[in-house]
C-alpha distance (Angstrom), angle and dihedral (degrees) to the residues before:
residue distance angle dihedral
M1 . . .
A2 3.80 . .
K3 3.78 115.8 .
S4 3.78 117.8 -129.1
A5 3.78 125.5 -134.9
S6 3.79 87.7 -105.5
D7 3.82 92.6 54.5
L8 3.78 92.6 48.4
F9 3.80 92.2 50.3
K10 3.79 90.8 47.0
S11 3.81 90.5 54.6
V12 3.83 91.2 63.3
S13 3.81 99.5 31.6
A14 3.82 95.3 102.8
K15 3.81 92.2 52.5
L16 3.77 90.2 44.4
K17 3.82 93.3 54.0
D18 3.79 91.1 52.8
S19 3.79 94.5 46.7
I20 3.82 99.0 48.1
S21 3.80 97.8 44.6
S22 3.82 90.5 83.7
D23 3.80 93.2 45.2
L24 3.78 99.0 37.2
L25 3.80 101.3 132.2
I26 3.81 96.3 51.1
V27 3.81 93.5 43.3
S28 3.82 92.6 48.5
A29 3.80 91.5 49.6
S30 3.81 91.2 49.5
L31 3.81 92.0 50.9
Y32 3.80 90.9 47.2
D33 3.82 92.7 49.2
K34 3.81 88.2 58.7
S35 3.85 91.6 47.1
L36 3.80 91.5 -115.1
I37 3.82 95.5 128.5
T38 3.81 132.6 32.4
T39 3.80 127.8 -103.0
Q40 3.80 89.5 -113.6
L41 3.81 92.7 55.7
L42 3.80 91.3 47.3
K43 3.81 89.5 52.2
E44 3.80 90.5 51.5
M45 3.80 90.9 51.0
L46 3.82 92.2 49.4
E47 3.81 102.2 37.9
G48 3.80 106.4 18.8
L49 3.81 118.6 120.3
D50 3.80 95.3 -139.8
S51 3.83 121.8 105.2
N52 3.79 119.7 -86.9
S53 3.80 89.0 -115.3
N54 3.81 92.1 57.8
K55 3.80 91.5 42.8
A56 3.80 90.4 52.6
D57 3.78 89.4 49.0
K58 3.81 90.7 53.0
L59 3.81 93.1 45.6
V60 3.80 92.9 52.8
N61 3.82 91.4 45.0
V62 3.82 90.8 52.2
L63 3.80 90.4 50.0
Q64 3.81 89.3 49.7
T65 3.83 92.4 49.0
T66 3.81 91.6 47.8
L67 3.78 90.2 48.5
D68 3.81 91.9 50.7
A69 3.81 92.1 52.8
H70 3.80 99.4 36.6
T71 3.81 118.6 116.7
N72 3.81 89.7 -141.8
P73 3.80 104.6 29.3
D74 3.79 94.3 167.0
A75 3.79 93.6 58.4
Y76 3.80 90.7 44.9
L77 3.81 91.5 51.3
Q78 3.79 90.9 49.7
E79 3.80 90.4 54.2
V80 3.81 91.8 47.6
C81 3.80 90.9 51.9
S82 3.79 90.9 49.5
A83 3.81 92.9 49.9
L84 3.81 93.6 47.6
K85 3.80 93.5 49.6
E86 3.78 93.5 44.3
K87 3.80 96.8 62.0
G88 3.79 105.3 9.9
Q89 3.77 127.3 106.5
K90 3.79 123.6 -113.6
Q91 3.80 95.7 -85.1
I92 3.81 90.4 55.0
V93 3.80 92.1 45.6
D94 3.82 89.7 51.2
V95 3.81 91.1 56.3
V96 3.81 92.2 47.1
N97 3.81 90.4 48.2
E98 3.79 88.4 54.1
L99 3.80 89.6 52.6
E100 3.80 92.7 47.6
H101 3.78 90.3 46.7
A102 3.81 90.3 55.8
L103 3.79 90.3 49.0
F104 3.79 91.4 50.0
I105 3.80 95.4 47.9
S106 3.79 90.1 49.1
T107 3.79 91.8 49.7
M108 3.77 95.0 48.2
Q109 3.80 97.6 43.6
S110 3.77 106.2 43.6
I111 3.75 144.4 62.9
D112 3.75 120.9 -124.0
S113 3.80 103.1 -81.2
S114 3.77 91.0 -143.0
S115 3.80 91.0 60.9
A116 3.80 90.3 73.5
S117 3.78 89.5 74.0
V118 3.79 93.7 49.5
P119 3.81 114.0 88.7
T120 3.81 112.1 -126.3
N121 3.77 123.5 -140.5
K122 3.76 122.7 -132.8
P123 3.80 110.9 -106.6
E124 3.78 93.6 -117.4
D125 3.80 90.9 56.1
T126 3.81 96.1 50.9
P127 3.82 129.0 61.1
A128 3.79 112.3 -112.3
S129 3.80 93.2 -118.6
N130 3.81 91.7 54.9
R131 3.80 91.7 48.5
I132 3.78 92.0 50.9
Q133 3.80 92.6 46.8
G134 3.80 91.8 48.6
R135 3.77 92.7 52.6
L136 3.79 92.1 44.3
E137 3.79 90.4 54.6
K138 3.79 89.7 53.0
W139 3.80 94.1 47.4
L140 3.80 93.4 45.0
K141 3.80 90.2 56.9
E142 3.79 89.3 58.7
G143 3.78 94.5 54.7
K144 3.77 138.1 -49.1
V145 3.77 144.8 -165.7
E146 3.79 117.6 -139.2
L147 3.79 108.7 -146.1
K148 3.78 135.3 -175.0
V149 3.80 104.7 -145.2
T150 3.80 127.9 -172.6
R151 3.81 118.8 -168.1
I152 3.79 112.4 -154.1
N153 3.80 124.8 -173.1
M154 3.79 117.6 -167.0
H155 3.81 116.6 -143.9
G156 3.78 134.5 179.8
A157 3.77 146.3 112.0
P158 3.82 120.3 -67.1
G159 3.79 110.1 -75.4
A160 3.81 94.4 14.2
G161 3.80 90.6 124.0
K162 3.81 104.3 -102.1
T163 3.80 95.7 142.1
C164 3.81 92.3 42.4
S165 3.81 89.2 51.2
L166 3.80 91.1 52.3
H167 3.80 90.1 52.6
L168 3.81 89.6 50.6
L169 3.81 91.3 50.6
L170 3.80 89.4 55.1
N171 3.83 91.7 42.3
E172 3.79 89.3 -120.2
P173 3.82 125.9 142.5
P174 3.82 116.8 -87.2
P175 3.82 112.2 -89.2
A176 3.78 114.3 -91.5
S177 3.82 94.0 -144.2
T178 3.79 128.5 63.4
D179 3.80 95.5 -162.0
S180 3.80 114.3 140.1
T181 3.77 117.8 -91.8
P182 3.83 112.9 -118.0
I183 3.82 123.2 -121.8
A184 3.78 87.5 -68.8
C185 3.78 136.2 -17.4
R186 3.77 125.0 -132.0
A187 3.77 106.9 -78.7
V188 3.79 113.7 -94.4
Q189 3.78 110.1 -133.9
A190 3.78 114.5 -151.6
T191 3.78 136.9 167.5
K192 3.76 128.0 -141.2
I193 3.78 113.6 -120.7
S194 3.78 131.0 -178.5
I195 3.81 118.1 -139.6
D196 3.80 118.8 174.6
D197 3.82 88.1 -11.9
K198 3.82 90.0 -58.4
N199 3.79 122.3 126.8
K200 3.79 113.9 -125.8
W201 3.77 135.6 166.5
E202 3.75 123.5 -147.0
R203 3.78 131.2 -173.0
V204 3.81 114.4 -104.2
E205 3.79 122.3 -141.1
I206 3.80 128.6 -168.2
K207 3.81 93.4 -97.2
D208 3.81 89.7 54.6
L209 3.80 91.2 53.3
L210 3.80 90.7 50.7
N211 3.78 92.9 52.0
Q212 3.78 92.8 44.8
L213 3.80 92.0 49.1
A214 3.81 89.0 52.2
S215 3.80 88.1 54.1
H216 3.79 91.7 52.2
L217 3.80 92.3 49.4
A218 3.78 91.1 48.4
E219 3.79 91.0 53.5
A220 3.81 98.9 39.3
P221 3.81 115.9 15.9
A222 3.77 115.1 -170.0
S223 3.77 124.7 -99.8
S224 3.78 110.8 -73.5
D225 3.79 90.5 -151.2
D226 3.78 87.4 69.3
V227 3.78 97.5 52.1
S228 3.78 139.8 66.5
D229 3.77 128.6 -147.3
C230 3.76 105.6 -116.3
S231 3.79 102.8 135.3
D232 3.81 95.1 112.1
K233 3.79 92.1 51.9
L234 3.80 92.6 48.3
L235 3.78 93.9 48.9
L236 3.79 89.6 52.2
E237 3.79 90.6 50.7
E238 3.81 93.6 55.6
P239 3.82 121.3 85.9
P240 3.81 110.3 -107.4
K241 3.82 99.0 -133.6
K242 3.78 103.4 53.3
K243 3.76 121.9 28.4
P244 3.80 116.3 -157.0
T245 3.77 119.6 -117.0
D246 3.79 95.9 -103.1
I247 3.80 91.3 56.9
E248 3.81 89.8 47.5
V249 3.80 90.9 51.2
M250 3.79 92.1 49.5
K251 3.79 90.8 45.8
E252 3.80 91.7 53.3
I253 3.79 91.1 50.0
S254 3.80 90.3 46.7
N255 3.81 91.0 50.3
A256 3.77 90.0 50.9
L257 3.79 89.2 52.0
E258 3.79 92.6 48.5
T259 3.80 95.4 48.1
G260 3.78 96.0 36.6
K261 3.81 89.3 -129.7
F262 3.77 103.3 138.1
Q263 3.77 140.7 113.0
K264 3.77 124.0 -119.1
L265 3.80 111.4 -96.8
S266 3.79 111.7 -103.5
T267 3.78 109.1 -143.4
N268 3.82 94.1 -167.9
W269 3.79 108.1 87.7
V270 3.78 130.0 175.7
Y271 3.80 127.7 -164.4
F272 3.81 113.8 -159.5
I273 3.81 120.3 -164.9
D274 3.80 112.7 -165.8
S275 3.80 112.1 -163.4
G276 3.79 140.6 -170.3
G277 3.79 117.3 -102.7
Q278 3.81 99.6 -146.3
Q279 3.79 111.6 118.1
A280 3.81 94.8 -119.4
Y281 3.81 89.7 50.1
R282 3.80 91.0 50.5
E283 3.80 89.3 53.0
L284 3.82 91.5 56.0
L285 3.80 99.0 39.5
P286 3.85 97.5 84.9
L287 3.81 90.7 59.3
F288 3.80 93.4 61.3
T289 3.78 103.7 34.7
R290 3.78 132.1 62.4
A291 3.77 122.4 -124.8
A292 3.79 106.8 -78.9
A293 3.77 125.2 -136.1
L294 3.79 89.5 -143.1
N295 3.79 127.2 30.3
I296 3.79 115.6 -163.5
I297 3.81 107.8 -154.0
T298 3.79 107.8 -159.4
I299 3.80 118.3 -156.0
D300 3.80 130.9 179.4
L301 3.81 104.6 -123.2
T302 3.81 92.3 -155.8
K303 3.83 89.5 65.3
G304 3.79 94.9 58.6
L305 3.79 119.3 -143.2
D306 3.79 102.7 -74.7
E307 3.79 105.5 33.9
K308 3.80 107.8 118.5
C309 3.80 111.0 -127.9
K310 3.79 124.3 -162.1
F311 3.77 118.4 -130.1
Q312 3.79 115.3 -108.0
Y313 3.77 137.8 -173.3
H314 3.81 121.5 -141.7
I315 3.80 123.0 -157.2
D316 3.78 131.9 156.3
Q317 3.81 88.7 1.7
H318 3.82 91.1 -59.5
M319 3.81 127.3 115.6
Y320 3.81 123.3 -136.3
P321 3.83 121.1 -171.8
I322 3.79 111.6 -132.1
D323 3.80 111.2 -120.2
T324 3.79 99.1 -115.2
D325 3.77 137.5 106.5
L326 3.78 88.9 -142.8
K327 3.79 109.9 114.0
Y328 3.78 129.7 179.2
S329 3.78 130.6 -158.5
N330 3.79 124.9 -154.0
R331 3.80 88.1 -103.9
D332 3.81 90.2 53.3
I333 3.82 90.7 51.3
I334 3.81 91.4 50.2
C335 3.81 93.4 47.4
S336 3.80 94.2 44.5
T337 3.80 94.3 48.5
I338 3.79 95.7 46.4
S339 3.80 93.1 45.9
S340 3.80 94.8 46.2
E341 3.79 97.5 44.4
A342 3.80 92.5 43.9
M343 3.80 90.0 60.0
L344 3.80 94.9 55.7
N345 3.77 117.2 106.2
P346 3.83 112.5 -130.8
I347 3.81 116.9 -114.4
E348 3.79 115.7 -111.4
I349 3.81 108.6 -134.2
P350 3.82 125.3 178.9
Y351 3.82 115.4 -111.0
V352 3.77 93.7 12.8
S353 3.79 114.7 123.8
D354 3.79 137.2 174.3
M355 3.79 89.6 33.6
P356 3.82 107.9 164.3
D357 3.80 112.0 -108.4
H358 3.80 91.3 -137.5
P359 3.79 135.7 21.7
H360 3.78 118.3 -100.3
Y361 3.80 129.9 -143.3
F362 3.78 134.1 -138.8
I363 3.82 116.8 -170.5
L364 3.79 109.7 -148.4
G365 3.80 118.8 -168.3
T366 3.81 116.8 -156.8
R367 3.82 130.0 -159.3
K368 3.80 92.7 35.4
E369 3.80 88.2 158.3
L370 3.83 88.1 70.4
V371 3.83 98.8 52.8
T372 3.78 131.5 66.7
D373 3.79 125.5 -120.3
E374 3.80 88.1 -113.5
K375 3.80 91.5 55.4
L376 3.80 91.6 48.3
K377 3.81 91.1 49.1
E378 3.80 89.9 50.6
M379 3.82 91.5 52.0
N380 3.81 91.8 49.4
E381 3.79 90.1 50.5
S382 3.79 89.9 50.2
L383 3.83 89.1 56.9
R384 3.81 94.0 52.5
E385 3.83 89.6 119.8
Y386 3.82 87.2 75.6
R387 3.81 95.5 52.1
A388 3.79 91.2 86.6
N389 3.81 91.5 49.5
D390 3.79 104.6 95.1
K391 3.81 90.0 -164.0
V392 3.81 90.6 66.2
M393 3.80 108.9 80.0
K394 3.80 116.2 -128.3
Q395 3.79 121.0 -135.8
N396 3.80 89.4 -155.0
E397 3.81 116.7 7.7
R398 3.80 96.3 -164.5
Q399 3.80 95.2 47.8
G400 3.79 91.7 41.0
S401 3.79 93.5 -127.7
I402 3.80 114.7 156.4
I403 3.81 104.3 174.7
F404 3.81 117.8 84.5
P405 3.84 103.9 -152.1
V406 3.82 121.1 -150.3
N407 3.78 141.2 171.2
T408 3.80 103.6 -136.5
L409 3.81 94.9 -176.9
L410 3.80 99.5 64.3
P411 3.82 110.3 140.0
A412 3.80 116.2 -81.5
G413 3.80 113.1 -102.9
S414 3.79 94.0 13.5
K415 3.79 123.0 136.2
E416 3.82 88.6 -125.1
R417 3.81 92.1 57.0
E418 3.79 92.8 48.4
E419 3.81 91.4 49.3
A420 3.81 91.2 48.6
S421 3.81 90.0 49.6
V422 3.81 92.5 50.5
E423 3.81 91.7 47.3
L424 3.81 92.6 50.5
C425 3.82 93.3 44.7
T426 3.79 90.7 50.2
A427 3.80 92.6 49.9
I428 3.80 92.3 50.7
S429 3.82 93.2 42.9
N430 3.80 89.1 53.8
C431 3.80 89.0 60.8
A432 3.84 85.2 78.3
V433 3.80 97.2 -156.8
E434 3.78 99.9 139.6
M435 3.79 123.4 132.9
R436 3.79 122.3 -141.2
I437 3.79 117.4 -125.1
E438 3.78 128.1 -171.3
L439 3.79 101.3 -150.9
P440 3.81 118.4 -174.0
I441 3.80 112.2 -122.7
R442 3.79 87.0 -131.4
L443 3.83 91.3 60.5
L444 3.79 93.8 43.4
T445 3.80 89.3 53.5
F446 3.81 89.5 46.4
E447 3.82 91.6 52.4
I448 3.80 92.2 49.1
S449 3.80 89.6 49.1
L450 3.81 91.0 52.1
Q451 3.80 91.2 51.4
R452 3.79 92.0 47.6
E453 3.81 93.8 48.7
A454 3.81 92.9 48.5
K455 3.79 90.4 49.7
K456 3.79 91.1 48.7
K457 3.80 91.1 51.5
E458 3.82 91.1 44.2
R459 3.78 89.9 -125.9
S460 3.77 135.9 125.6
F461 3.81 93.0 -142.1
L462 3.79 141.1 40.6
T463 3.77 130.2 -152.3
K464 3.78 123.1 -115.6
E465 3.82 89.4 -113.2
E466 3.80 90.5 55.0
A467 3.80 90.0 49.6
I468 3.81 90.2 49.7
Q469 3.80 90.8 52.5
I470 3.80 90.6 49.4
G471 3.80 90.3 50.6
K472 3.80 95.4 50.7
S473 3.79 97.7 84.9
L474 3.80 88.3 43.9
R475 3.80 84.9 56.6
L476 3.79 93.3 -119.4
D477 3.78 111.1 149.5
E478 3.80 123.2 -152.6
S479 3.80 95.0 -87.5
D480 3.81 89.9 46.5
I481 3.80 89.4 54.1
D482 3.79 92.6 54.7
E483 3.81 93.7 50.3
A484 3.80 92.1 43.2
L485 3.80 91.4 53.1
R486 3.81 92.1 48.9
Y487 3.79 90.4 52.6
L488 3.81 92.9 46.6
H489 3.83 88.1 50.0
N490 3.81 88.2 62.8
V491 3.80 101.4 41.1
T492 3.84 104.9 30.6
I493 3.81 139.0 37.8
I494 3.82 93.2 -92.0
L495 3.83 115.8 113.5
Y496 3.81 119.3 -150.7
Y497 3.80 118.3 172.2
H498 3.79 97.1 -172.1
E499 3.81 94.0 172.4
V500 3.81 95.0 64.9
L501 3.81 107.8 9.2
P502 3.81 104.3 33.6
N503 3.81 91.9 159.0
I504 3.83 98.2 51.8
I505 3.81 127.3 76.3
F506 3.81 116.6 -172.6
V507 3.79 103.8 -147.2
D508 3.80 88.9 173.3
P509 3.84 113.0 25.1
K510 3.82 93.8 -169.0
P511 3.85 97.7 99.0
I512 3.80 94.4 54.8
L513 3.81 90.2 46.9
D514 3.80 89.5 48.4
I515 3.81 90.1 55.3
L516 3.80 91.4 55.3
S517 3.80 91.4 42.3
H518 3.80 91.5 52.4
L519 3.80 91.9 45.5
I520 3.80 86.8 60.5
A521 3.80 96.8 37.2
I522 3.81 95.4 55.2
T523 3.79 87.7 65.5
C524 3.83 89.5 58.8
V525 3.80 109.8 42.5
D526 3.79 130.4 75.2
R527 3.79 119.2 -96.5
T528 3.82 87.9 -112.9
K529 3.83 88.4 68.2
L530 3.80 99.7 36.8
H531 3.80 92.0 98.1
L532 3.81 88.7 65.6
L533 3.81 89.2 63.5
A534 3.80 102.1 29.1
N535 3.77 127.4 20.1
P536 2.95 114.0 -139.0
P537 3.82 93.2 25.1
P538 3.83 117.4 -121.0
S539 3.78 116.3 -93.2
P540 3.82 119.1 -99.4
D541 3.82 89.4 -105.7
E542 3.80 91.8 52.2
M543 3.80 90.9 49.1
N544 3.81 92.2 48.1
N545 3.81 92.7 49.3
L546 3.79 91.8 50.0
R547 3.81 97.2 43.6
N548 3.79 98.9 42.0
F549 3.80 103.9 28.0
G550 3.82 104.3 21.7
L551 3.82 88.3 -127.1
F552 3.80 129.1 134.6
N553 3.80 143.1 156.8
K554 3.79 122.3 -121.8
D555 3.81 91.8 -113.3
I556 3.80 88.7 77.5
F557 3.81 87.6 72.8
R558 3.79 89.6 66.7
I559 3.79 91.3 66.8
I560 3.81 99.0 39.8
G561 3.81 97.7 38.5
K562 3.78 103.9 35.4
Q563 3.78 97.0 141.2
I564 3.79 98.0 56.1
F565 3.81 93.9 40.8
L566 3.80 93.0 53.1
H567 3.79 86.7 86.3
S568 3.78 118.9 78.6
N569 3.80 91.8 -142.2
F570 3.80 92.7 67.1
K571 3.79 116.0 50.2
T572 3.78 134.5 176.8
S573 3.81 87.1 -105.5
H574 3.82 88.5 62.4
M575 3.80 90.5 53.8
I576 3.79 90.9 49.5
K577 3.80 91.1 49.1
L578 3.82 91.4 51.6
L579 3.81 94.4 47.7
R580 3.79 91.5 48.6
H581 3.79 90.8 48.6
L582 3.81 89.9 53.6
H583 3.84 89.9 45.2
I584 3.79 91.1 -123.3
I585 3.80 90.9 128.5
A586 3.80 134.4 23.9
K587 3.79 127.1 -145.9
V588 3.80 113.3 -121.5
E589 3.79 129.6 -161.5
N590 3.79 131.0 -132.8
R591 3.79 96.9 -0.6
K592 3.79 115.9 141.5
E593 3.82 89.7 -161.3
G594 3.80 93.2 65.3
D595 3.78 148.4 -48.1
Y596 3.82 99.3 -111.9
F597 3.80 134.6 50.8
F598 3.82 120.2 -142.6
P599 3.83 110.4 -177.7
C600 3.82 94.5 -171.9
A601 3.82 90.3 67.6
L602 3.81 92.3 62.2
P603 3.82 124.6 96.2
S604 3.78 124.5 -110.7
Y605 3.79 120.5 -96.6
D606 3.82 117.4 -93.0
K607 3.79 98.7 -150.3
L608 3.77 137.1 -18.5
N609 3.77 127.3 -112.9
P610 3.82 117.7 -121.6
A611 3.79 113.4 -82.4
S612 3.79 122.0 -116.9
K613 3.79 114.7 -83.8
V614 3.80 91.3 -153.5
V615 3.82 103.4 50.5
R616 3.77 117.0 42.9
P617 3.83 113.6 -135.7
L618 3.78 121.2 -108.1
L619 3.81 110.7 -118.3
I620 3.79 121.0 -159.0
A621 3.81 122.6 -162.8
W622 3.80 134.4 168.9
E623 3.76 136.0 -117.1
I624 3.78 123.8 -157.0
H625 3.79 103.2 -124.4
N626 3.83 116.4 -105.9
R627 3.77 92.9 -6.6
G628 3.78 99.3 90.8
T629 3.80 98.3 -136.2
T630 3.78 128.1 112.8
T631 3.78 115.1 -135.2
L632 3.77 121.8 -137.2
A633 3.78 99.6 -148.7
I634 3.78 133.9 76.2
P635 3.81 110.6 -117.5
Q636 3.78 108.8 -104.4
G637 3.78 113.0 -97.7
L638 3.78 96.5 13.6
F639 3.81 98.9 104.4
P640 3.85 99.3 56.6
L641 3.80 89.7 41.8
T642 3.80 89.5 54.6
I643 3.82 92.1 50.5
V644 3.81 91.5 50.6
H645 3.82 91.6 47.5
L646 3.80 90.2 52.2
L647 3.81 93.0 49.4
E648 3.79 89.9 50.1
K649 3.82 87.4 65.7
K650 3.79 88.7 80.9
D651 3.79 96.7 172.1
K652 3.82 91.1 54.6
V653 3.82 109.4 27.4
D654 3.82 134.5 47.3
F655 3.80 139.8 155.2
C656 3.75 122.4 -80.1
P657 3.81 117.2 -130.4
V658 3.79 115.2 -84.0
G659 3.80 113.1 -102.7
K660 3.80 126.4 7.6
G661 3.79 91.4 104.3
F662 3.81 94.1 -53.8
Y663 3.80 122.4 132.2
R664 3.83 126.0 -125.2
C665 3.82 101.4 170.0
H666 3.78 136.0 123.7
D667 3.81 89.8 -111.9
A668 3.82 101.0 33.3
M669 3.80 127.8 39.8
S670 3.80 134.0 178.1
L671 3.80 113.3 -149.8
R672 3.79 134.7 -174.9
I673 3.81 111.4 -128.5
Y674 3.80 121.4 -158.0
K675 3.84 87.6 -12.2
E676 3.81 94.0 -79.8
Y677 3.81 109.1 55.9
T678 3.81 130.2 67.1
I679 3.78 130.3 -149.5
D680 3.78 132.4 -177.8
I681 3.79 113.8 -147.5
I682 3.81 111.1 -164.6
N683 3.78 132.7 -173.1
R684 3.81 104.4 -137.7
Y685 3.84 90.6 176.2
T686 3.80 89.9 -129.6
H687 3.81 92.7 54.1
I688 3.80 142.4 -13.8
E689 3.80 115.6 -99.6
I690 3.81 122.7 -156.9
R691 3.79 116.7 -165.4
F692 3.80 121.8 -164.0
Y693 3.79 120.7 -171.7
D694 3.80 102.6 -178.4
C695 3.79 137.1 67.6
K696 3.80 107.1 -17.9
E697 3.82 91.3 -151.0
F698 3.79 85.1 73.5
C699 3.83 92.8 58.7
P700 3.85 96.0 100.4
Q701 3.82 91.7 57.7
I702 3.81 91.1 47.5
R703 3.78 90.9 48.8
E704 3.81 92.4 50.2
L705 3.80 93.0 47.6
V706 3.80 94.7 50.2
T707 3.79 97.0 41.2
D708 3.81 91.0 49.9
A709 3.81 89.0 54.1
I710 3.80 90.8 49.0
K711 3.80 91.5 50.0
E712 3.80 90.4 50.9
A713 3.80 90.1 49.5
A714 3.80 90.2 48.3
K715 3.81 90.2 55.9
I716 3.80 90.0 55.5
S717 3.82 89.6 51.1
M718 3.83 92.0 40.3
L719 3.79 91.7 -126.2
M720 3.75 125.6 172.0
M721 3.80 127.7 -119.7
I722 3.79 119.8 -33.0
I723 3.82 123.8 -148.3
F724 3.78 125.8 -161.7
L725 3.77 127.4 -140.9
H726 3.83 130.1 -171.5
């Protein structure tokens, strides 16, 4: 039976009377200041002739009577607790902490008592979105945290200074290593704080979240009508020697409440995703990151805007040029990022408001200490085409400057570095692109518990059974767990692919991204450094098959992903299943070189053969939906997805032989269609070109086949409308 606010107050009333009798005047004044007692009662407390003990008894009885009759007793009780703690001595605070502790335990360990009267639908009879929304409504009634969240993705060419810029934003020392960033790093969670009226961001760890959550619960405990007191029963159910993570998390929060040692909850959160700049990494990035509200495009100012830079890979402080003729300039990076991100459809998430309709862009120029003001002015003038784009943030609106220049290598701990960090944080904060999320306290506690358990087990993932056990004392049943994980997949850094890996939750996605990153990187570095990526290194045959054919066997994962595959609950077959689900790889039949095809491991084409003079090529370009402009860049990740989708049509599409003028590259592929025709599909970076050399009467079927594959790939990338041009 759920306890009401009145019952909970009554349970501590005797202790409260004893504790406030010696501090009656201050407590009465505090309650009166918050309009919780009348002027007449205050006068009685201050001037009455009765003993302090009797006055305290009357004061507590009046509070109890008011609470019993109040239309919103929970809110009234919260205000009483706040007033008592604000002015009361330690003995009063101890009693209030006990009351708040009971409220917290009830909130965390019960299901909304009113839900028992609401009939539940079987999962198969209710759309997933409705089920999630229904549960969210229930959990939000119990208690919620209202957050302002900004998702920031960091883009740029290799070596442009993305990681150094992130360290500057957090006012942390420059990184000691220059090794290449993988496809994406684990999201850095930070909160915005204001010190001396200066905006700063600081990295948030699990312990910080626990303390901040305790603060929120102390200020605004959840409705006691929605909770039941079952803490004693749960503690008896748990084994005495080893407490599960969820109990530990709740205990830490409870201890913070009892001792009063907690930080105020910051409601301004930032998620930073730092990413690798190599072309193959950029192609895979959209599959593992959500659309960001703000995209920071990092450019190296010393390279100018139009200097073509070769892609490189850094490992063990050494640089390795990537074997490709593909070169990008800073202008190309800016154009490609803006075009690709602009064509992403935003995710619709329940209880998320103020989500920006379109992504925004912030152009960050590094190494400003090495360029003159005249050079910087010239570069800004050269980017004047973006001045009219209100999605591109301006560094100075009146002067028309777009690039925000920084020196990311200022000495650690210096006043200059701190000032540069504050200036950059303020500029980005002023972009005002945060979304508002109502996150149930129950789910926030669940997420923290998942992170803590994974850290304890020294793993990047948890099993569904482990998540279920964690959810038990939060009173989340198995179906609750599934819906909670789906929601956390959308609003946090947790990845949960319930369609193909329903028993695996990636609390930290970095290891699976590292596997893909290393699978690409081993095709770039010298054999003398292969052991740093794969130990033992792949055999010469394995390397040849991957570099020249894009083919591999799953056993290669055992040498480039040892850490994650040490655990029996995550096997190489799981990795294969995930990559096939995301259409990153395609299964091939009867190939001695390997069982799976990974186009991103292939080199770029050197030069193109002459096109047919009989059949004009089909050109495919993109239009940003409802904005009336045609982009001149292929959305990142779309080309390899299209190739994989085509090869999955096994009865219609197959590889062409290697050589003989056929392409086998990550940006150009020759394919056999219906066993007798050949097409070349080429990424021109401003459009996709399909060349057909056979009977032109068959062109409509070829067009339909390819455009269907592109549409399927666009769904995976959540792209907007596609238009086709001959």
